[in-house]
N, CA, C and O atoms as a GROMACS GRO file, in nm:
protein
  444
    1MET      N    1   4.707  -0.064  -5.832
    1MET     CA    2   4.663  -0.119  -5.682
    1MET      C    3   4.536  -0.036  -5.626
    1MET      O    4   4.433  -0.096  -5.595
    2ALA      N    5   4.544   0.072  -5.618
    2ALA     CA    6   4.463   0.190  -5.547
    2ALA      C    7   4.366   0.188  -5.603
    2ALA      O    8   4.268   0.225  -5.539
    3LEU      N    9   4.345   0.149  -5.738
    3LEU     CA   10   4.230   0.167  -5.844
    3LEU      C   11   4.105   0.080  -5.796
    3LEU      O   12   3.984   0.099  -5.786
    4THR      N   13   4.205  -0.040  -5.768
    4THR     CA   14   4.109  -0.176  -5.775
    4THR      C   15   4.053  -0.162  -5.586
    4THR      O   16   3.944  -0.205  -5.550
    5ASN      N   17   4.134  -0.110  -5.511
    5ASN     CA   18   4.094  -0.142  -5.385
    5ASN      C   19   3.936  -0.054  -5.381
    5ASN      O   20   3.828  -0.094  -5.338
    6LEU      N   21   3.975   0.098  -5.450
    6LEU     CA   22   3.894   0.220  -5.476
    6LEU      C   23   3.701   0.143  -5.516
    6LEU      O   24   3.588   0.159  -5.469
    7GLY      N   25   3.770   0.054  -5.636
    7GLY     CA   26   3.636   0.043  -5.694
    7GLY      C   27   3.554  -0.090  -5.610
    7GLY      O   28   3.431  -0.100  -5.610
    8THR      N   29   3.645  -0.184  -5.540
    8THR     CA   30   3.593  -0.266  -5.465
    8THR      C   31   3.521  -0.212  -5.347
    8THR      O   32   3.408  -0.256  -5.328
    9MET      N   33   3.575  -0.113  -5.255
    9MET     CA   34   3.478   0.012  -5.178
    9MET      C   35   3.361   0.048  -5.190
    9MET      O   36   3.269   0.046  -5.107
   10LEU      N   37   3.365   0.097  -5.342
   10LEU     CA   38   3.249   0.125  -5.385
   10LEU      C   39   3.167   0.071  -5.435
   10LEU      O   40   3.077   0.134  -5.490
   11ALA      N   41   3.170  -0.080  -5.432
   11ALA     CA   42   3.098  -0.197  -5.481
   11ALA      C   43   3.041  -0.224  -5.351
   11ALA      O   44   2.919  -0.234  -5.347
   12GLN      N   45   3.092  -0.235  -5.267
   12GLN     CA   46   3.062  -0.296  -5.146
   12GLN      C   47   2.966  -0.181  -5.038
   12GLN      O   48   2.901  -0.235  -4.948
   13ALA      N   49   2.958  -0.017  -5.051
   13ALA     CA   50   2.883   0.066  -5.036
   13ALA      C   51   2.762   0.079  -5.130
   13ALA      O   52   2.676   0.164  -5.108
   14THR      N   53   2.756   0.001  -5.228
   14THR     CA   54   2.648   0.032  -5.285
   14THR      C   55   2.520  -0.101  -5.294
   14THR      O   56   2.425  -0.116  -5.370
   15GLN      N   57   2.579  -0.195  -5.160
   15GLN     CA   58   2.523  -0.338  -5.183
   15GLN      C   59   2.387  -0.301  -5.158
   15GLN      O   60   2.365  -0.195  -5.099
   16PRO      N   61   2.278  -0.388  -5.200
   16PRO     CA   62   2.155  -0.362  -5.114
   16PRO      C   63   2.147  -0.408  -4.995
   16PRO      O   64   2.206  -0.516  -4.991
   17ASN      N   65   2.093  -0.374  -4.871
   17ASN     CA   66   2.097  -0.438  -4.757
   17ASN      C   67   1.930  -0.483  -4.726
   17ASN      O   68   1.862  -0.391  -4.682
   18PRO      N   69   1.866  -0.600  -4.743
   18PRO     CA   70   1.758  -0.650  -4.747
   18PRO      C   71   1.712  -0.609  -4.632
   18PRO      O   72   1.604  -0.551  -4.642
   19LYS      N   73   1.767  -0.620  -4.496
   19LYS     CA   74   1.670  -0.600  -4.400
   19LYS      C   75   1.653  -0.475  -4.375
   19LYS      O   76   1.546  -0.455  -4.317
   20ALA      N   77   1.733  -0.352  -4.399
   20ALA     CA   78   1.718  -0.183  -4.409
   20ALA      C   79   1.577  -0.176  -4.536
   20ALA      O   80   1.484  -0.100  -4.510
   21ASP      N   81   1.574  -0.233  -4.628
   21ASP     CA   82   1.483  -0.226  -4.734
   21ASP      C   83   1.362  -0.276  -4.668
   21ASP      O   84   1.255  -0.216  -4.680
   22MET      N   85   1.376  -0.393  -4.595
   22MET     CA   86   1.222  -0.433  -4.582
   22MET      C   87   1.147  -0.371  -4.449
   22MET      O   88   1.034  -0.412  -4.421
   23ILE      N   89   1.201  -0.290  -4.383
   23ILE     CA   90   1.195  -0.211  -4.249
   23ILE      C   91   1.131  -0.074  -4.338
   23ILE      O   92   1.017  -0.034  -4.315
   24ARG      N   93   1.193  -0.028  -4.412
   24ARG     CA   94   1.155   0.069  -4.511
   24ARG      C   95   1.012   0.016  -4.554
   24ARG      O   96   0.921   0.090  -4.516
   25MET      N   97   0.979  -0.073  -4.611
   25MET     CA   98   0.877  -0.104  -4.700
   25MET      C   99   0.801  -0.132  -4.574
   25MET      O  100   0.744  -0.024  -4.557
   26ILE      N  101   0.770  -0.197  -4.491
   26ILE     CA  102   0.724  -0.206  -4.367
   26ILE      C  103   0.649  -0.074  -4.304
   26ILE      O  104   0.528  -0.054  -4.297
   27GLY      N  105   0.754   0.007  -4.260
   27GLY     CA  106   0.704   0.126  -4.207
   27GLY      C  107   0.643   0.210  -4.331
   27GLY      O  108   0.567   0.295  -4.284
   28THR      N  109   0.649   0.217  -4.466
   28THR     CA  110   0.567   0.320  -4.590
   28THR      C  111   0.384   0.242  -4.554
   28THR      O  112   0.276   0.297  -4.534
   29PHE      N  113   0.431   0.080  -4.558
   29PHE     CA  114   0.274   0.013  -4.504
   29PHE      C  115   0.217   0.073  -4.390
   29PHE      O  116   0.104   0.114  -4.416
   30VAL      N  117   0.252   0.095  -4.271
   30VAL     CA  118   0.212   0.113  -4.149
   30VAL      C  119   0.151   0.291  -4.175
   30VAL      O  120   0.037   0.336  -4.162
   31ILE      N  121   0.277   0.360  -4.214
   31ILE     CA  122   0.223   0.494  -4.225
   31ILE      C  123   0.073   0.498  -4.320
   31ILE      O  124  -0.026   0.542  -4.262
   32PHE      N  125   0.058   0.458  -4.450
   32PHE     CA  126  -0.024   0.475  -4.565
   32PHE      C  127  -0.170   0.406  -4.459
   32PHE      O  128  -0.272   0.472  -4.440
   33GLY      N  129  -0.151   0.296  -4.415
   33GLY     CA  130  -0.286   0.223  -4.321
   33GLY      C  131  -0.326   0.312  -4.230
   33GLY      O  132  -0.445   0.329  -4.203
   34LEU      N  133  -0.183   0.409  -4.146
   34LEU     CA  134  -0.294   0.498  -4.088
   34LEU      C  135  -0.337   0.585  -4.132
   34LEU      O  136  -0.427   0.616  -4.055
   35ILE      N  137  -0.334   0.646  -4.204
   35ILE     CA  138  -0.353   0.729  -4.327
   35ILE      C  139  -0.492   0.708  -4.391
   35ILE      O  140  -0.583   0.786  -4.418
   36PHE      N  141  -0.478   0.593  -4.403
   36PHE     CA  142  -0.608   0.554  -4.486
   36PHE      C  143  -0.730   0.526  -4.367
   36PHE      O  144  -0.849   0.551  -4.385
   37TYR      N  145  -0.671   0.468  -4.243
   37TYR     CA  146  -0.783   0.471  -4.143
   37TYR      C  147  -0.846   0.633  -4.106
   37TYR      O  148  -0.965   0.662  -4.093
   38PHE      N  149  -0.735   0.719  -4.093
   38PHE     CA  150  -0.798   0.821  -4.066
   38PHE      C  151  -0.888   0.926  -4.145
   38PHE      O  152  -0.968   1.005  -4.095
   39VAL      N  153  -0.861   0.910  -4.272
   39VAL     CA  154  -0.915   0.975  -4.367
   39VAL      C  155  -1.037   0.872  -4.388
   39VAL      O  156  -1.147   0.927  -4.377
   40MET      N  157  -1.040   0.750  -4.411
   40MET     CA  158  -1.151   0.699  -4.467
   40MET      C  159  -1.257   0.613  -4.337
   40MET      O  160  -1.379   0.623  -4.326
   41ILE      N  161  -1.177   0.544  -4.263
   41ILE     CA  162  -1.261   0.441  -4.237
   41ILE      C  163  -1.337   0.518  -4.102
   41ILE      O  164  -1.456   0.503  -4.074
   42ARG      N  165  -1.222   0.620  -4.012
   42ARG     CA  166  -1.296   0.644  -3.879
   42ARG      C  167  -1.389   0.750  -3.872
   42ARG      O  168  -1.452   0.770  -3.768
   43PRO      N  169  -1.408   0.832  -3.990
   43PRO     CA  170  -1.497   0.899  -4.029
   43PRO      C  171  -1.633   0.848  -4.045
   43PRO      O  172  -1.742   0.872  -3.994
   44GLN      N  173  -1.586   0.764  -4.138
   44GLN     CA  174  -1.756   0.655  -4.212
   44GLN      C  175  -1.804   0.561  -4.065
   44GLN      O  176  -1.924   0.541  -4.048
   45SER      N  177  -1.707   0.509  -3.966
   45SER     CA  178  -1.810   0.460  -3.878
   45SER      C  179  -1.884   0.577  -3.769
   45SER      O  180  -1.984   0.559  -3.698
   46LYS      N  181  -1.823   0.665  -3.778
   46LYS     CA  182  -1.834   0.776  -3.655
   46LYS      C  183  -1.993   0.800  -3.726
   46LYS      O  184  -2.089   0.765  -3.657
   47ARG      N  185  -2.022   0.862  -3.866
   47ARG     CA  186  -2.125   0.898  -3.895
   47ARG      C  187  -2.220   0.780  -3.921
   47ARG      O  188  -2.332   0.804  -3.965
   48ALA      N  189  -2.177   0.642  -3.894
   48ALA     CA  190  -2.298   0.520  -3.937
   48ALA      C  191  -2.346   0.521  -3.782
   48ALA      O  192  -2.463   0.511  -3.746
   49LYS      N  193  -2.231   0.536  -3.693
   49LYS     CA  194  -2.293   0.536  -3.547
   49LYS      C  195  -2.375   0.613  -3.517
   49LYS      O  196  -2.466   0.567  -3.448
   50GLN      N  197  -2.383   0.780  -3.558
   50GLN     CA  198  -2.470   0.874  -3.544
   50GLN      C  199  -2.588   0.828  -3.634
   50GLN      O  200  -2.698   0.864  -3.592
   51GLN      N  201  -2.588   0.764  -3.739
   51GLN     CA  202  -2.733   0.728  -3.799
   51GLN      C  203  -2.824   0.613  -3.734
   51GLN      O  204  -2.947   0.621  -3.735
   52ALA      N  205  -2.758   0.513  -3.682
   52ALA     CA  206  -2.793   0.441  -3.603
   52ALA      C  207  -2.849   0.497  -3.469
   52ALA      O  208  -2.953   0.441  -3.435
   53GLU      N  209  -2.806   0.588  -3.390
   53GLU     CA  210  -2.886   0.640  -3.281
   53GLU      C  211  -2.950   0.735  -3.310
   53GLU      O  212  -2.992   0.793  -3.210
   54MET      N  213  -2.985   0.789  -3.427
   54MET     CA  214  -3.054   0.854  -3.495
   54MET      C  215  -3.219   0.784  -3.543
   54MET      O  216  -3.330   0.835  -3.531
   55LEU      N  217  -3.187   0.671  -3.591
   55LEU     CA  218  -3.308   0.611  -3.637
   55LEU      C  219  -3.370   0.533  -3.534
   55LEU      O  220  -3.487   0.500  -3.547
   56LYS      N  221  -3.278   0.488  -3.393
   56LYS     CA  222  -3.306   0.403  -3.266
   56LYS      C  223  -3.400   0.507  -3.195
   56LYS      O  224  -3.487   0.454  -3.127
   57SER      N  225  -3.401   0.680  -3.198
   57SER     CA  226  -3.451   0.805  -3.150
   57SER      C  227  -3.586   0.842  -3.181
   57SER      O  228  -3.658   0.905  -3.104
   58VAL      N  229  -3.624   0.795  -3.313
   58VAL     CA  230  -3.708   0.823  -3.432
   58VAL      C  231  -3.851   0.774  -3.327
   58VAL      O  232  -3.840   0.662  -3.278
   59LYS      N  233  -3.964   0.844  -3.296
   59LYS     CA  234  -4.060   0.802  -3.282
   59LYS      C  235  -4.198   0.877  -3.354
   59LYS      O  236  -4.185   0.946  -3.456
   60ALA      N  237  -4.333   0.854  -3.288
   60ALA     CA  238  -4.426   0.880  -3.388
   60ALA      C  239  -4.445   1.032  -3.334
   60ALA      O  240  -4.421   1.052  -3.215
   61GLY      N  241  -4.494   1.155  -3.427
   61GLY     CA  242  -4.506   1.267  -3.449
   61GLY      C  243  -4.380   1.340  -3.485
   61GLY      O  244  -4.390   1.463  -3.490
   62ASP      N  245  -4.238   1.274  -3.516
   62ASP     CA  246  -4.117   1.316  -3.560
   62ASP      C  247  -4.107   1.421  -3.700
   62ASP      O  248  -4.071   1.362  -3.802
   63LYS      N  249  -4.118   1.482  -3.707
   63LYS     CA  250  -4.115   1.536  -3.877
   63LYS      C  251  -3.975   1.478  -3.934
   63LYS      O  252  -3.875   1.480  -3.861
   64ILE      N  253  -3.970   1.429  -4.057
   64ILE     CA  254  -3.834   1.377  -4.114
   64ILE      C  255  -3.844   1.408  -4.257
   64ILE      O  256  -3.948   1.430  -4.320
   65LEU      N  257  -3.714   1.409  -4.303
   65LEU     CA  258  -3.659   1.407  -4.430
   65LEU      C  259  -3.639   1.245  -4.479
   65LEU      O  260  -3.600   1.167  -4.391
   66THR      N  261  -3.659   1.203  -4.584
   66THR     CA  262  -3.635   1.070  -4.633
   66THR      C  263  -3.521   1.088  -4.752
   66THR      O  264  -3.513   1.191  -4.819
   67THR      N  265  -3.443   0.985  -4.768
   67THR     CA  266  -3.357   0.974  -4.887
   67THR      C  267  -3.401   1.048  -5.035
   67THR      O  268  -3.343   1.126  -5.110
   68GLY      N  269  -3.509   0.994  -5.035
   68GLY     CA  270  -3.589   1.045  -5.163
   68GLY      C  271  -3.628   1.180  -5.186
   68GLY      O  272  -3.639   1.231  -5.298
   69GLY      N  273  -3.657   1.260  -5.027
   69GLY     CA  274  -3.616   1.428  -5.050
   69GLY      C  275  -3.814   1.461  -4.999
   69GLY      O  276  -3.880   1.563  -5.018
   70ILE      N  277  -3.851   1.353  -4.944
   70ILE     CA  278  -3.958   1.332  -4.892
   70ILE      C  279  -3.996   1.398  -4.736
   70ILE      O  280  -3.974   1.334  -4.633
   71LEU      N  281  -4.060   1.543  -4.736
   71LEU     CA  282  -4.061   1.539  -4.580
   71LEU      C  283  -4.224   1.512  -4.510
   71LEU      O  284  -4.334   1.563  -4.531
   72ALA      N  285  -4.187   1.434  -4.443
   72ALA     CA  286  -4.377   1.403  -4.384
   72ALA      C  287  -4.314   1.349  -4.247
   72ALA      O  288  -4.196   1.352  -4.211
   73VAL      N  289  -4.433   1.297  -4.178
   73VAL     CA  290  -4.455   1.280  -4.004
   73VAL      C  291  -4.498   1.126  -3.998
   73VAL      O  292  -4.588   1.056  -4.043
   74VAL      N  293  -4.375   1.112  -3.910
   74VAL     CA  294  -4.399   0.963  -3.838
   74VAL      C  295  -4.552   0.951  -3.798
   74VAL      O  296  -4.603   1.038  -3.726
   75ILE      N  297  -4.632   0.833  -3.850
   75ILE     CA  298  -4.724   0.796  -3.748
   75ILE      C  299  -4.683   0.680  -3.674
   75ILE      O  300  -4.658   0.689  -3.554
   76THR      N  301  -4.673   0.560  -3.743
   76THR     CA  302  -4.614   0.477  -3.650
   76THR      C  303  -4.441   0.415  -3.653
   76THR      O  304  -4.365   0.459  -3.739
   77VAL      N  305  -4.405   0.337  -3.577
   77VAL     CA  306  -4.298   0.316  -3.559
   77VAL      C  307  -4.274   0.144  -3.546
   77VAL      O  308  -4.313   0.082  -3.446
   78LYS      N  309  -4.235   0.106  -3.610
   78LYS     CA  310  -4.213  -0.062  -3.666
   78LYS      C  311  -4.074  -0.108  -3.599
   78LYS      O  312  -4.010  -0.022  -3.538
   79ASP      N  313  -4.031  -0.222  -3.606
   79ASP     CA  314  -3.893  -0.298  -3.588
   79ASP      C  315  -3.783  -0.243  -3.684
   79ASP      O  316  -3.672  -0.200  -3.651
   80LYS      N  317  -3.840  -0.252  -3.821
   80LYS     CA  318  -3.750  -0.192  -3.985
   80LYS      C  319  -3.830  -0.077  -4.043
   80LYS      O  320  -3.780  -0.007  -4.131
   81SER      N  321  -3.942  -0.057  -4.000
   81SER     CA  322  -4.014   0.012  -4.114
   81SER      C  323  -4.092   0.162  -4.009
   81SER      O  324  -4.100   0.159  -3.886
   82LEU      N  325  -4.123   0.237  -4.064
   82LEU     CA  326  -4.205   0.346  -4.051
   82LEU      C  327  -4.274   0.386  -4.128
   82LEU      O  328  -4.242   0.418  -4.243
   83SER      N  329  -4.453   0.396  -4.049
   83SER     CA  330  -4.534   0.484  -4.129
   83SER      C  331  -4.545   0.585  -4.160
   83SER      O  332  -4.570   0.648  -4.057
   84ILE      N  333  -4.541   0.660  -4.254
   84ILE     CA  334  -4.528   0.846  -4.225
   84ILE      C  335  -4.684   0.858  -4.319
   84ILE      O  336  -4.747   0.778  -4.388
   85ARG      N  337  -4.702   0.993  -4.280
   85ARG     CA  338  -4.783   1.083  -4.392
   85ARG      C  339  -4.749   1.178  -4.452
   85ARG      O  340  -4.726   1.276  -4.381
   86SER      N  341  -4.733   1.191  -4.568
   86SER     CA  342  -4.682   1.318  -4.644
   86SER      C  343  -4.799   1.362  -4.738
   86SER      O  344  -4.852   1.298  -4.829
   87ALA      N  345  -4.832   1.518  -4.681
   87ALA     CA  346  -4.964   1.559  -4.765
   87ALA      C  347  -5.089   1.489  -4.725
   87ALA      O  348  -5.143   1.512  -4.617
   88ASP      N  349  -5.144   1.392  -4.824
   88ASP     CA  350  -5.270   1.321  -4.839
   88ASP      C  351  -5.200   1.174  -4.895
   88ASP      O  352  -5.242   1.094  -4.978
   89ALA      N  353  -5.112   1.175  -4.838
   89ALA     CA  354  -5.016   1.052  -4.891
   89ALA      C  355  -5.022   0.919  -4.767
   89ALA      O  356  -5.037   0.963  -4.653
   90LYS      N  357  -5.018   0.841  -4.772
   90LYS     CA  358  -4.954   0.754  -4.619
   90LYS      C  359  -4.910   0.659  -4.708
   90LYS      O  360  -4.973   0.598  -4.795
   91MET      N  361  -4.717   0.649  -4.653
   91MET     CA  362  -4.636   0.528  -4.700
   91MET      C  363  -4.574   0.466  -4.560
   91MET      O  364  -4.562   0.519  -4.449
   92GLU      N  365  -4.548   0.364  -4.597
   92GLU     CA  366  -4.434   0.288  -4.525
   92GLU      C  367  -4.325   0.243  -4.613
   92GLU      O  368  -4.316   0.176  -4.716
   93ILE      N  369  -4.235   0.316  -4.519
   93ILE     CA  370  -4.068   0.310  -4.526
   93ILE      C  371  -3.974   0.243  -4.456
   93ILE      O  372  -4.002   0.233  -4.336
   94THR      N  373  -3.859   0.188  -4.493
   94THR     CA  374  -3.759   0.147  -4.436
   94THR      C  375  -3.682   0.228  -4.326
   94THR      O  376  -3.639   0.338  -4.359
   95LYS      N  377  -3.665   0.191  -4.223
   95LYS     CA  378  -3.587   0.320  -4.122
   95LYS      C  379  -3.468   0.349  -4.218
   95LYS      O  380  -3.448   0.468  -4.243
   96SER      N  381  -3.412   0.287  -4.257
   96SER     CA  382  -3.295   0.337  -4.324
   96SER      C  383  -3.311   0.456  -4.433
   96SER      O  384  -3.232   0.542  -4.471
   97ALA      N  385  -3.409   0.434  -4.458
   97ALA     CA  386  -3.452   0.571  -4.584
   97ALA      C  387  -3.423   0.709  -4.475
   97ALA      O  388  -3.371   0.808  -4.526
   98VAL      N  389  -3.451   0.712  -4.357
   98VAL     CA  390  -3.495   0.851  -4.306
   98VAL      C  391  -3.342   0.907  -4.294
   98VAL      O  392  -3.261   0.845  -4.224
   99THR      N  393  -3.303   1.028  -4.365
   99THR     CA  394  -3.212   1.097  -4.338
   99THR      C  395  -3.169   1.200  -4.268
   99THR      O  396  -3.052   1.236  -4.269
  100GLU      N  397  -3.275   1.263  -4.190
  100GLU     CA  398  -3.281   1.350  -4.100
  100GLU      C  399  -3.384   1.398  -4.007
  100GLU      O  400  -3.456   1.491  -4.044
  101ILE      N  401  -3.399   1.349  -3.896
  101ILE     CA  402  -3.524   1.424  -3.806
  101ILE      C  403  -3.533   1.584  -3.809
  101ILE      O  404  -3.462   1.666  -3.749
  102ILE      N  405  -3.630   1.604  -3.886
  102ILE     CA  406  -3.641   1.773  -3.868
  102ILE      C  407  -3.689   1.844  -3.750
  102ILE      O  408  -3.638   1.950  -3.711
  103GLU      N  409  -3.770   1.797  -3.702
  103GLU     CA  410  -3.842   1.861  -3.557
  103GLU      C  411  -3.906   1.687  -3.509
  103GLU      O  412  -3.963   1.590  -3.559
  104ARG      N  413  -3.843   1.740  -3.363
  104ARG     CA  414  -3.917   1.622  -3.255
  104ARG      C  415  -4.036   1.650  -3.278
  104ARG      O  416  -4.062   1.749  -3.346
  105ALA      N  417  -4.151   1.556  -3.217
  105ALA     CA  418  -4.272   1.544  -3.145
  105ALA      C  419  -4.254   1.609  -3.020
  105ALA      O  420  -4.175   1.590  -2.928
  106GLY      N  421  -4.402   1.743  -3.051
  106GLY     CA  422  -4.385   1.782  -2.915
  106GLY      C  423  -4.286   1.909  -2.871
  106GLY      O  424  -4.306   1.973  -2.767
  107GLU      N  425  -4.161   1.942  -2.977
  107GLU     CA  426  -4.135   2.053  -2.951
  107GLU      C  427  -4.184   2.164  -3.054
  107GLU      O  428  -4.214   2.123  -3.167
  108THR      N  429  -4.196   2.299  -3.028
  108THR     CA  430  -4.224   2.398  -3.135
  108THR      C  431  -4.116   2.484  -3.241
  108THR      O  432  -4.062   2.586  -3.199
  109SER      N  433  -4.103   2.458  -3.312
  109SER     CA  434  -4.045   2.544  -3.439
  109SER      C  435  -4.049   2.668  -3.380
  109SER      O  436  -4.151   2.719  -3.333
  110GLU      N  437  -3.898   2.739  -3.381
  110GLU     CA  438  -3.896   2.943  -3.360
  110GLU      C  439  -3.831   2.957  -3.480
  110GLU      O  440  -3.713   2.990  -3.485
  111ALA      N  441  -3.910   2.933  -3.591
  111ALA     CA  442  -3.834   2.978  -3.773
  111ALA      C  443  -3.964   3.113  -3.769
  111ALA      O  444  -3.975   3.190  -3.864
   0.00000   0.00000   0.00000
């Protein structure tokens, strides 16, 4: 008789608890969601914000670097494009092609 009571007690102790399992699963999703946000989404949105601010501040006379590796001087700025001069070539590029402003107009480089 004692063995059957012990078997019944062990069987009851190992039954799954659906509420506890659901809480664990939701907690795991929340933790992974936070990790994903801080590792992937937040740095990317900060970089996009910095890029947008840089593109708004481009003006004629600035030396820029494009995504294609072209070093050029900005001639005119339009809503979505820039006219640039590099060596003897004059080109029109989209603002999104600007990677970096190397030197601002009116500033002297101390290199």
